[in-house]
C-alpha positions in Angstrom: 4.1 43.5 6.4 6.7 44.5 8.9 7.0 47.8 10.8 9.7 49.0 13.2 9.1 51.9 15.5 12.0 52.7 17.8 12.4 49.4 19.7 9.0 47.9 18.7 8.7 45.3 16.0 5.3 44.6 14.4 4.6 41.8 11.9 1.2 41.6 10.3 -0.9 39.5 7.9 -4.5 40.2 7.0 -5.8 38.2 10.0 -2.9 38.1 12.5 -0.6 40.4 14.4 2.8 39.6 16.0 4.5 42.1 18.3 7.7 42.2 20.3 10.1 44.8 21.6 13.8 45.1 22.5 14.1 46.0 26.2 16.8 48.5 27.5 18.7 45.4 28.7 18.9 44.0 25.2 16.4 41.2 25.7 13.6 40.7 23.3 10.2 40.7 25.0 7.4 38.9 23.3 4.2 41.0 23.5 1.5 39.4 21.3 0.8 36.8 18.6 -2.8 36.2 17.7 -5.8 37.5 15.8 -5.5 40.8 14.0 -5.2 43.9 16.2 -5.9 46.3 13.3 -4.0 47.5 10.3 -0.9 49.0 11.7 0.2 50.4 8.3 -2.4 53.1 8.8 -1.5 54.1 12.3 0.9 56.8 13.4 4.1 55.9 15.3 2.7 57.4 18.5 -0.5 55.3 18.2 1.5 52.1 17.7 3.7 52.9 20.6 0.7 53.4 22.8 -0.7 50.1 21.6 2.5 48.4 22.5 2.4 49.9 26.0 -0.9 48.1 26.5 0.7 44.8 25.6 3.8 45.0 27.7 4.0 43.6 31.3 4.6 46.1 34.1 7.5 45.2 36.4 8.7 46.7 39.7 10.3 44.2 42.0 11.5 40.6 41.7 9.2 38.1 43.3 10.4 35.7 46.0 13.7 33.9 45.2 13.7 34.7 41.5 17.0 35.9 39.9 17.5 39.5 38.9 19.3 39.8 35.6 21.9 42.3 36.9 22.4 45.2 39.3 21.3 47.7 36.7 18.0 45.8 36.0 17.0 44.5 39.4 13.3 44.3 38.3 14.2 42.1 35.3 13.6 38.4 36.1 14.0 36.3 33.0 12.1 33.3 34.6 8.8 35.1 34.2 9.5 37.3 31.1 7.9 36.4 27.8 10.9 36.2 25.4 11.6 35.7 21.7 14.5 33.5 22.6 15.9 32.2 25.9 19.1 30.6 27.1 20.6 29.0 30.2 22.4 30.6 33.1 20.7 34.0 33.8 17.7 32.9 35.7 15.3 31.5 33.1 14.8 27.9 34.1 12.2 27.1 31.5 12.7 25.3 28.2 15.7 27.1 26.6 15.9 28.2 23.0 19.6 27.3 22.8 22.2 25.5 24.9 26.0 26.0 24.3 29.0 24.5 26.1 31.7 27.1 25.8 35.5 26.4 25.5 35.8 27.2 29.2 33.2 24.6 30.1 30.5 27.2 30.9 26.9 26.7 29.7 25.7 30.2 30.4 24.7 32.3 27.4 23.4 35.9 27.3 22.4 37.0 23.8 21.3 40.6 23.6 19.8 42.6 20.7 22.3 44.5 18.5 20.6 45.4 15.3 17.7 44.8 12.9 17.2 44.8 9.1 14.0 44.6 7.0 14.1 43.3 3.5 11.8 41.7 0.9 14.3 39.0 0.0 14.6 35.5 1.4 18.0 33.9 0.8 18.2 30.2 0.5 19.4 28.1 3.4 22.9 26.5 2.9 22.1 23.1 4.3 18.3 22.8 4.6 15.2 23.5 2.5 13.0 26.4 3.3 9.8 28.1 2.1 9.6 30.1 -1.0 8.6 33.8 -1.2 6.0 34.4 -3.9 5.7 36.9 -6.7 6.0 40.7 -6.0 3.6 41.6 -8.8 1.1 44.2 -7.9 2.9 45.4 -4.8 3.3 49.2 -4.6 5.2 49.7 -1.4 8.9 48.8 -1.0 11.0 48.0 2.0 12.6 50.9 3.9 14.7 50.8 7.1 11.6 50.7 9.3 8.8 49.4 7.1 8.1 46.7 4.6 4.7 46.7 2.9 5.5 43.8 0.6 3.3 40.8 0.5 6.3 38.8 1.6 8.8 40.4 3.9 11.8 39.4 6.1 13.0 40.7 9.4 16.5 39.8 10.5 17.6 40.5 14.1 21.2 40.1 15.2 22.0 39.3 18.8 25.4 39.2 20.4 26.5 37.2 23.5 27.5 39.6 26.2 30.5 37.5 27.3 31.5 35.4 24.3 32.1 36.2 20.6 29.0 34.4 19.4 26.4 35.9 17.1 22.7 34.7 16.9 20.4 35.7 14.0 16.7 35.4 14.4 14.8 35.4 11.1 11.1 36.2 10.7 9.3 35.7 7.3 5.8 37.1 6.7 3.5 35.5 4.2 0.5 37.8 4.0 -1.3 35.7 1.3 -1.9 32.8 3.7 -1.7 34.4 7.2 1.5 32.6 8.0 4.7 33.7 9.7 7.8 31.6 9.7 10.9 31.7 11.9 14.4 30.4 11.8 17.7 31.0 13.6 21.4 30.9 12.8 24.3 30.8 15.2 27.8 32.0 14.1 31.0 31.5 16.0 33.0 34.7 15.7 35.5 33.6 18.4 38.8 31.9 18.1 37.7 28.9 20.1 35.4 26.0 19.3 32.1 25.7 21.1 29.6 22.8 21.3 26.1 23.6 20.3 23.7 21.3 22.3 20.4 22.9 21.2 19.2 25.5 18.8 15.5 25.9 18.4 13.7 27.3 15.4 10.8 29.0 17.2 9.8 30.1 20.6 6.4 31.4 21.6 5.7 32.7 25.1 2.1 33.2 26.1 0.9 35.1 29.2 -1.6 32.5 30.2 -2.1 28.7 30.3 -4.9 26.2 29.9 -4.3 25.6 26.2 -5.0 22.2 24.6 -2.0 20.8 22.8 -3.1 18.6 19.9 -0.4 16.2 18.6 -0.6 13.5 16.0 0.8 10.1 16.9 0.8 6.6 15.7 2.8 3.7 14.2 3.1 1.9 11.0 -0.4 1.6 9.5 -1.8 3.9 12.3 -0.4 7.3 11.4 -1.7 10.7 12.5 -4.0 9.8 15.3 -4.9 13.0 17.1 -4.3 13.3 20.8 -5.5 16.3 22.9 -3.7 17.1 26.2 -4.5 20.2 28.4 -1.4 22.2 29.4 -2.1 23.5 32.9 1.2 22.7 34.5 4.5 21.0 33.8 5.7 20.1 30.4 4.2 18.3 27.4 6.6 17.0 24.7 6.0 15.9 21.2 9.2 14.6 19.6 10.9 12.0 17.4 14.3 10.4 18.0 13.8 7.9 15.1 16.2 9.7 12.7 13.1 10.8 10.7 10.1 13.0 11.5 8.5 9.6 12.1 5.0 8.2 12.1 5.3 8.1 15.9 5.0 11.8 16.3 4.5 14.2 13.4 6.1 17.7 13.8 2.8 19.4 13.2 1.0 20.4 16.4 -1.9 22.7 17.4 -2.4 24.9 20.4 -6.0 25.9 21.0 -8.6 26.7 23.6 -10.8 24.1 25.2 -13.9 25.5 23.5 -12.4 25.7 20.0 -14.4 23.9 17.3 -14.0 23.5 13.6 -15.5 26.8 12.8 -14.9 29.0 15.9 -12.4 29.7 18.6 -8.7 30.4 18.9 -6.3 27.9 17.2 -2.5 28.1 16.5 -1.0 25.7 13.9 2.7 25.1 14.3 5.0 23.0 12.1 8.7 22.5 11.2 10.4 22.3 7.7 12.6 19.4 8.8 12.6 15.6 8.2 14.8 14.5 11.1 14.6 14.3 14.9 12.3 17.1 16.0 11.1 18.5 19.3 8.0 20.4 20.3 7.5 21.2 23.9 4.9 23.3 25.7 5.7 24.2 29.3 3.7 26.1 32.0 5.8 27.9 34.6 5.0 28.6 38.2 3.3 31.9 37.2 0.9 30.4 34.7 2.7 31.4 31.6 3.1 28.9 28.7 6.2 28.6 26.6 6.2 26.7 23.3 9.5 25.7 21.5 10.0 23.8 18.3 13.2 22.7 16.5 15.8 19.9 16.2 15.5 17.4 19.0 18.3 18.1 21.5 18.4 14.4 22.6 21.6 12.8 21.3 22.4 16.0 19.4 25.6 18.1 19.6 27.4 20.1 17.0 30.9 21.4 17.2 31.3 24.9 15.8 34.9 25.7 15.1 36.0 29.4 14.8 34.1 30.9 11.8 31.6 28.1 11.6 27.8 28.6 11.6 24.8 26.5 12.2 21.4 27.1 10.7 18.2 25.7 12.3 15.2 24.6 10.3 12.4 27.0 9.4 9.4 26.8 11.7 5.9 27.7 10.5 3.1 29.3 12.5 -0.4 30.5 11.8 -3.2 31.6 14.0 -7.0 31.8 13.5 -10.0 32.7 15.6 -12.1 30.8 13.2 -11.3 27.4 14.7 -9.4 24.4 13.3 -10.7 25.1 9.8 -9.5 28.7 9.7 -6.0 27.5 10.8 -6.0 24.5 8.4 -7.0 26.6 5.3 -4.0 28.9 6.0 -1.6 25.9 6.4 -2.9 24.3 3.3 -2.5 27.5 1.3 1.0 27.9 2.6 2.0 24.3 1.8 0.6 24.5 -1.8 2.1 27.9 -2.6 5.3 28.1 -0.6 6.5 24.5 0.1 5.5 22.7 -3.1 7.6 23.7 -6.1 8.6 22.7 -9.6 6.6 21.4 -12.5 4.1 19.5 -10.4 3.3 22.4 -8.0 -0.1 23.1 -9.5 -0.3 20.3 -12.1 -3.0 17.7 -11.8 -1.6 14.4 -10.6 -2.2 11.3 -12.7 -4.3 8.3 -11.5 -1.9 5.5 -11.0 -1.8 1.8 -10.6 0.9 0.4 -8.3 2.0 -3.2 -8.6 2.8 -3.8 -4.9 -0.3 -5.4 -3.4 -1.1 -7.0 -6.8 2.2 -8.8 -7.1 4.6 -8.0 -4.2 8.0 -9.3 -5.2 6.7 -11.7 -7.8 7.0 -9.5 -10.9 8.2 -9.9 -14.4 7.7 -8.0 -17.6 4.8 -10.1 -18.9 2.9 -10.0 -15.6 3.4 -6.3 -15.3 2.2 -5.6 -18.8 -0.9 -7.7 -18.3 -1.7 -5.7 -15.2 -0.9 -2.5 -17.0 -3.3 -3.4 -19.9 -6.1 -4.0 -17.5 -5.3 -0.6 -15.9 -5.3 1.2 -19.2 -8.7 -0.3 -20.0 -10.3 1.2 -16.9 -8.6 4.7 -17.3 -5.3 4.4 -15.4 -2.8 7.0 -16.6 0.4 5.9 -14.8 1.7 2.4 -14.0 4.2 2.1 -11.1 6.5 -0.9 -10.8 7.1 -1.3 -7.1 9.8 -3.3 -5.3 11.5 -6.4 -6.8 12.9 -5.2 -10.2 16.6 -5.0 -9.3 19.5 -7.2 -8.1 18.4 -10.5 -6.7 15.4 -8.9 -5.0 12.9 -11.7 -4.4 12.3 -10.8 -0.8 13.3 -8.1 1.6 16.5 -9.7 2.8 18.9 -8.7 0.0 20.0 -6.4 -2.9 19.2 -2.9 -1.6 22.1 -0.8 -3.0 22.4 -2.9 -6.2 20.3 -0.7 -8.4 20.8 -2.7 -11.6 17.9 -4.3 -13.4 17.2 -8.0 -12.8 17.4 -9.2 -16.5 15.6 -12.4 -15.7 12.5 -10.3 -14.8 13.0 -7.5 -17.2 15.0 -8.8 -20.2 15.0 -5.4 -21.9 15.7 -3.4 -18.8 13.8 -0.2 -17.8 14.1 1.1 -21.3 12.1 -1.7 -22.9 9.4 -1.9 -20.3 8.9 1.8 -20.1 8.6 2.0 -23.9 6.1 -0.8 -23.9 4.1 1.1 -21.3 4.2 4.1 -23.4 2.9 2.1 -26.4 -0.1 1.2 -24.2 -0.6 4.9 -23.6 0.6 4.8 -20.0 3.3 6.7 -18.2 5.8 4.6 -16.3 7.2 4.8 -12.8 9.5 2.9 -10.5 10.0 2.3 -6.8 13.5 2.9 -5.2 14.9 3.0 -1.7 18.2 4.9 -2.3 19.1 5.5 1.4 19.2 1.8 2.3 21.6 -1.1 1.9 21.4 -4.8 2.4 24.2 -6.9 3.9 23.6 -9.3 1.1 24.5 -6.9 -1.7 27.4 -6.1 -3.9 27.5 -2.6 -2.7 27.9 -3.7 1.0 30.7 -6.1 -0.1 32.5 -3.2 -1.7 31.8 -0.5 0.9 30.9 -1.9 4.3 32.1 1.4 5.7 29.3 3.2 3.9 26.7 1.6 6.2 25.6 3.5 9.3 27.0 1.2 12.1 29.4 1.3 15.0 32.6 -0.4 13.8 33.2 -3.7 15.5 29.9 -3.7 17.4 26.7 -5.7 16.7 24.1 -3.8 14.7 20.3 -3.8 15.2 18.5 -4.0 11.8 15.0 -3.3 10.6 13.4 -5.0 7.7 16.7 -6.9 7.1 18.4 -3.7 6.0 20.9 -1.1 7.1 21.0 2.6 6.4 23.6 4.2 4.1 25.6 6.9 5.9 24.4 10.1 4.2 26.5 12.0 6.7 29.3 10.9 4.4 29.5 13.2 1.4 31.1 10.4 -0.7 28.0 8.3 -0.2 25.7 11.1 -1.3 27.9 11.8 -4.4 27.7 8.1 -5.3 23.9 8.0 -4.9 23.4 11.1 -7.0 25.4 9.4 -9.8 23.8 6.0 -9.4 20.2 7.3 -9.2 20.8 9.6 -12.2 21.9 6.5 -14.1 18.7 4.7 -13.1 16.4 7.6 -13.9 18.0 8.1 -17.3 17.8 4.4 -18.3 14.2 4.5 -19.4 11.2 6.8 -19.9 10.7 7.3 -16.2 7.8 9.7 -15.3 7.4 8.9 -11.6 9.6 7.7 -8.8 8.3 6.4 -5.5 11.1 7.1 -3.0 10.9 4.8 0.0 12.7 4.5 3.4 11.5 1.5 5.3 13.2 1.7 8.7 14.1 4.1 11.5 17.7 4.6 12.8 19.5 2.4 15.3 23.1 2.4 16.4 23.4 5.9 15.1 27.1 6.3 14.1 28.9 7.6 11.1 32.2 5.9 10.2 33.1 9.1 8.3 33.0 11.3 11.4 35.5 11.3 14.4 34.2 10.2 17.8 33.8 13.7 19.2 31.4 14.6 16.3 29.1 11.6 16.5 26.4 13.8 18.0 26.2 15.5 14.6 25.4 12.2 12.7 21.6 12.3 12.6 21.4 15.9 11.5 24.2 15.6 8.9 22.3 12.5 7.6 19.2 14.7 7.0 21.3 17.4 5.3 22.8 14.7 3.1 19.3 13.5 2.2 18.3 17.0 1.3 21.4 17.4 -0.9 20.6 14.1 -2.6 16.9 14.9 -3.2 17.7 18.4 -4.4 20.2 17.2 -6.9 17.9 14.6 -8.4 14.7 16.6 -8.4 16.6 19.5 -10.2 18.2 17.1 -12.7 14.9 15.4 -13.4 12.3 18.2 -13.1 9.6 16.4 -15.1 9.6 13.3 -12.9 6.8 13.2 -10.3 8.6 12.2 -7.1 6.5 10.7 -4.3 8.0 10.4 -0.9 7.4 7.3 1.2 8.8 6.0 4.4 7.1 2.8 5.4 4.0 5.0 4.7 4.0 8.1 6.8 7.4 7.9 8.6 8.7 11.0 6.8 5.5 13.0 6.1 6.8 16.5 6.7 7.3 19.9 5.2 11.0 19.2 4.6 10.3 16.2 2.4 7.6 18.1 0.6 10.1 20.7 -0.6 11.4 18.0 -3.0 8.5 15.5 -3.3 5.2 17.1 -4.4 3.3 14.2 -2.7 3.8 11.7 0.0 2.3 8.2 0.5 0.2 8.8 3.7 0.2 5.3 5.0 0.7 1.7 4.0 -2.7 1.1 5.5 -5.3 1.2 2.6 -8.3 0.1 4.7 -10.8 3.0 4.0 -12.2 2.9 7.6 -8.7 3.3 9.0 -7.8 5.8 6.3 -10.6 8.2 7.4 -8.8 8.7 10.7 -5.4 8.8 9.1 -6.3 11.3 6.4 -8.4 13.4 8.8 -5.3 13.7 11.0 -3.1 14.8 8.1 -5.8 17.3 7.0 -5.2 19.6 10.0 -1.8 20.6 8.7 -1.4 19.3 5.1 -3.6 19.7 2.0 -5.1 16.9 0.0 -2.8 17.6 -3.0 0.3 16.2 -1.1 -1.5 13.1 0.3 -1.7 10.0 -1.8 -4.4 7.4 -1.2 -5.1 4.1 -3.0 -8.0 1.8 -3.6 -7.0 -1.7 -2.7 -8.5 -5.2 -2.5 -11.1 -6.4 -0.1 -10.5 -8.1 2.4 -7.9 -5.4 3.0 -4.3 -6.6 3.2 -3.6 -4.7 6.5 -6.8 -5.3 8.5 -8.6 -8.2 6.6 -11.7 -5.9 6.7 -14.2 -6.3 3.9 -15.5 -3.0 2.6 -17.5 -1.9 -0.5 -15.5 -0.8 -3.6 -17.3 2.5 -3.7 -16.3 3.3 -0.1 -12.7 2.5 -0.9 -12.9 4.9 -3.8 -14.8 7.6 -1.9 -12.2 7.8 0.8 -9.2 7.6 -1.6 -10.6 10.3 -3.8 -10.0 12.9 -1.1 -6.3 12.9 -2.0 -4.2 12.0 -5.0 -5.9 8.9 -6.2 -4.3 5.6 -7.1 -5.2 1.9 -7.3 -3.2 -1.0 -5.7 -4.9 -4.3 -6.5 -4.8 -7.0 -9.1 -7.2 -5.9 -11.7 -6.8 -9.2 -13.6 -8.5 -11.0 -10.7 -11.6 -8.8 -10.8 -14.8 -9.5 -12.6 -16.6 -7.4 -15.2 -18.9 -5.7 -12.6 -16.0 -4.5 -10.5 -14.0 -3.4 -13.5 -16.9 -1.4 -14.8 -17.3 0.2 -11.4 -13.6 1.2 -11.3 -13.9 2.6 -14.9 -16.7 4.8 -13.7 -14.8 5.8 -10.6 -11.8 7.0 -12.5 -13.8 8.9 -15.1 -15.7 10.6 -12.2 -12.4 11.5 -10.4 -10.9 13.0 -13.6 -14.0 15.1 -14.0 -13.6 16.5 -10.4 -9.8 16.1 -10.1 -9.0 19.7 -9.7 -11.5 20.1 -6.9 -10.3 17.0 -5.1 -6.6 17.8 -5.4 -6.5 21.6 -5.1 -9.8 22.5 -3.5 -10.3 23.7 0.1 -10.9 20.8 2.5 -13.4 21.0 5.3 -14.0 18.5 8.1 -17.5 17.9 9.4 -18.6 15.2 11.9 -16.1 12.6 12.9 -17.6 9.8 15.0 -19.6 7.0 13.7 -20.3 9.3 10.7 -17.4 10.8 8.9 -18.2 13.9 6.9 -15.8 15.7 4.6 -16.3 18.5 2.0 -13.9 19.8 -0.6 -14.7 23.0 -2.5 -13.0 24.7 -5.5 -11.2 27.9 -5.0 -14.0 29.9 -6.9 -16.7 28.2 -4.7 -18.5 27.0 -7.8 -18.0 23.2 -7.3 -17.9 21.0 -4.3 -17.9 17.4 -3.3 -19.1 16.0 0.0 -18.5 12.5 1.4 -20.3 10.8 4.2 -19.2 7.4 5.6 -20.9 5.3 8.2 -18.7 3.0 10.3 -21.4 0.8 11.9 -25.1 0.8 11.2 -27.7 1.2 13.9 -31.1 -0.5 13.7 -34.2 1.6 13.2 -32.2 4.8 12.5 -33.7 6.1 9.2 -32.7 9.8 9.5 -29.4 11.2 8.3 -28.3 14.5 6.9 -25.3 16.0 5.1 -24.1 19.5 5.9 -21.8 21.2 3.4 -19.1 23.8 4.2 -17.1 26.3 2.2 -19.8 27.4 -0.3 -21.1 30.8 -1.2 -24.1 31.5 0.9 -25.9 33.4 -1.8 -25.2 31.2 -4.7 -27.7 28.5 -5.8 -26.3 25.0 -6.2 -27.4 21.8 -7.9 -27.0 19.1 -5.2 -27.1 15.5 -6.2 -25.6 12.1 -5.8 -25.0 9.4 -8.5 -27.5 6.7 -7.8 -26.3 3.1 -8.0 -28.0 -0.2 -8.0 -27.3 -2.7 -5.3 -26.4 -6.4 -5.5 -29.3 -8.5 -4.2 -26.8 -10.7 -2.4 -26.2 -7.8 0.0 -29.8 -8.3 1.3 -29.1 -12.0 2.2 -32.1 -14.2 3.0 -34.5 -11.2 2.7 -34.8 -12.1 -1.0 -37.0 -15.0 -0.1 -39.7 -12.6 1.2 -40.3 -11.6 -2.5 -38.9 -14.5 -4.6 -41.5 -17.0 -6.0 -39.0 -19.8 -5.2 -36.7 -20.3 -2.2 -33.2 -19.1 -3.0 -30.4 -20.5 -0.8 -27.6 -18.1 0.1 -24.4 -18.7 -1.9 -26.2 -21.0 -4.3 -25.8 -21.1 -8.1 -29.3 -19.8 -8.4 -28.7 -16.8 -6.2 -25.6 -15.9 -8.2 -27.5 -16.3 -11.5 -30.3 -14.1 -10.3 -27.8 -11.5 -9.1 -26.5 -11.2 -12.7 -29.8 -9.9 -13.9 -31.6 -8.5 -10.9 -30.4 -5.5 -8.8 -32.0 -3.3 -6.2 -32.5 0.4 -6.8 -30.5 3.0 -4.9 -31.8 6.3 -3.7 -31.5 9.5 -5.7 -30.8 12.9 -4.0 -31.4 15.9 -6.3 -32.3 19.4 -5.2 -31.5 23.0 -6.1 -31.0 25.4 -3.2 -28.6 28.1 -2.0 -25.3 27.7 -0.2 -26.8 29.0 3.1 -29.3 26.1 3.2 -26.7 23.5 2.3 -24.3 24.8 5.0 -26.5 26.0 7.8 -29.5 23.7 7.6 -28.0 20.8 5.7 -29.8 18.4 3.3 -32.1 15.8 4.9 -31.4 12.6 3.1 -33.6 9.8 2.0 -34.4 7.5 4.8 -32.2 4.5 5.5 -33.4 0.9 5.4 -34.9 0.0 8.8 -36.1 -3.6 8.2 -39.7 -2.7 7.3 -39.7 -2.1 3.6 -37.5 -1.1 0.7 -38.1 0.9 -2.5 -36.2 3.2 -4.9 -36.3 6.0 -2.2 -34.7 3.9 0.5 -31.0 4.5 1.4 -29.1 1.3 1.6 -26.5 2.3 4.2 -24.9 -0.8 5.9 -21.6 -1.1 7.8 -18.8 0.8 6.1 -21.1 2.3 3.4 -20.6 5.8 2.1 -21.9 8.4 -0.3 -20.5 11.2 -2.4 -22.6 14.3 -2.9 -21.9 16.8 -5.7 -22.6 20.6 -5.6 -22.5 22.7 -8.7 -23.3 26.4 -8.8 -26.3 27.2 -11.0 -25.6 29.7 -13.8 -28.5 31.9 -12.6 -26.9 32.4 -9.2 -26.9 35.9 -7.8 
């Protein structure tokens, strides 16, 4: 809800409060954002004004050589004032909210409060995607001039520059259902002269203290979302991308939290940006120990000319706060993404289990080979077959044909229509891989339109993966791609599209823009991408679009507004994936994160891991398989068949349940629980085993304390070859490792696995944990022994008993 009393603005969710005020000078002073300060809808105006008095700083004289704002407000020094937005030139020397070069060459701006409006409506952005307000059903109170009691409410502040005819709008959107507040800004040039916008942030948060830990998520290809914690005690910490995409180098999601914050306790802020391009998050501590955080479009290599009457809208920034640790923050973020970012047919629809052809075939595909692979997939329970790269143009490698989106008839004689119909006859949905934003020099499209490639005319161009980027800053290119991709998606029974983007930007230049506007190229490209994605997802609403950018190079809220799920990483090694998926889990729910079971040794790390571990990790996301099923034996195929059947049984929990992180060191511990708390799945993975360490336990999270649960695992039998030469301590004859005899025995003899099965209440499962059967320690083995070698894992299932109280 939103409430305005005189010059005080209060925004509230069930667990958070946000307060600021307009000063007599016209500046907006930030007073508080954090855990709930009480239900202000029940307080009188006088009580709220007194509350605000407690929050505001008391000022008397400027300190030292600080700058006084003006002669009328000598005590007002912007350098040390907590502000809702800041600019250059009037004494605030910290990170600015906006930077403008005016027609007279000045860079001083002075935006002062003019008016405020409160509404329950959220208009769409013109050039960017944004969050969605939910249903108003069941809401009794309506918005007035000073109060909005709707579940979703919108505050618009208008500020005017004191010296120039420029108008700045600050937008605040309140999502009570998930304890999230979002912000955005919009600059309008009301003057008769052009100005150059050099920076416009989406959000600014000023804190009265410092010592926060800034958690950012960095990496590279196949190493996405590695968490990094840096204390902010002085100076500036920056998390940013200048890659042309949100990038796998630095995700736009960050956390600010206290040093003693844990998964279940302590203060934690979650902050993200609904944007897929160059982003910028900075936390700066000033000389008085105050912390400023800003988030928005990266100002590096950015400039935007605003002619008279023009406007510029910044992306929407997302913020939530919890005093219940990282988990409290994550659950709010997950709810927000599922309910207010995801949209369309697939928003709440269970995602199919797919088989992707890439690691099974790479570019060596043809109709017969694909159908054989698809038949093997159907036999084990696959629901969707995806034909990856290699089906178009002369695409037998990554050095040609991007842009030539016509079927290679030597590989697919009947085109997409015939192969999709044959897949349907098998009982499978059919999907394809595309990379619409890219172009190869060796392509018919480049021969016809070299000016459509993003490159500096007449200058050498640095390429990645033997490809160039189509200039989506050029509306003509976007129009062409809408038409061409519409043709492709209509040419067969296409149920799924994997939308890839396999390189970052270099030599950023749009041949369609004049020299003075080249600073607009990267942002205009992203706006073009959004227009393309919006047109195609609206034209083909039944298609499940999956975003991909060399894995996680564009895993962000902007892309998720169009693609219900994103390929988290090209790295399918389950041990690596635990760290990658754990990183994503802080800000993104499992429903948007795709994960595949692949071959062993793994194609990215050459690590050998058990098939059940590969499944156990991939199941905590949207499950797929990416390996050659035709090369597997009966035993592995039977195991995959059981895996898929189990996943389907628990699919709603895995994809749409609440995710909880447990331990993350040598033991990785995850839990996912259904919204009604009646069903849960736990996973425990061990990276490296330790000799003579029999004890282990699993501790659940997210259950109802008073409910009784049936806790169990699915026991399996183990291959005797996993025990090596130890077989000879019991075998009547000597069995040589790797021999025909050993393989023959292994066909008929297996070793029992432990069974866990108890009934207890949720409090025991969460507070005390389940003490598991002892692990093998080299001194004996029976049916109660837990075989738990390197990279082994277990799943544990929890179902509420019907007699629960």
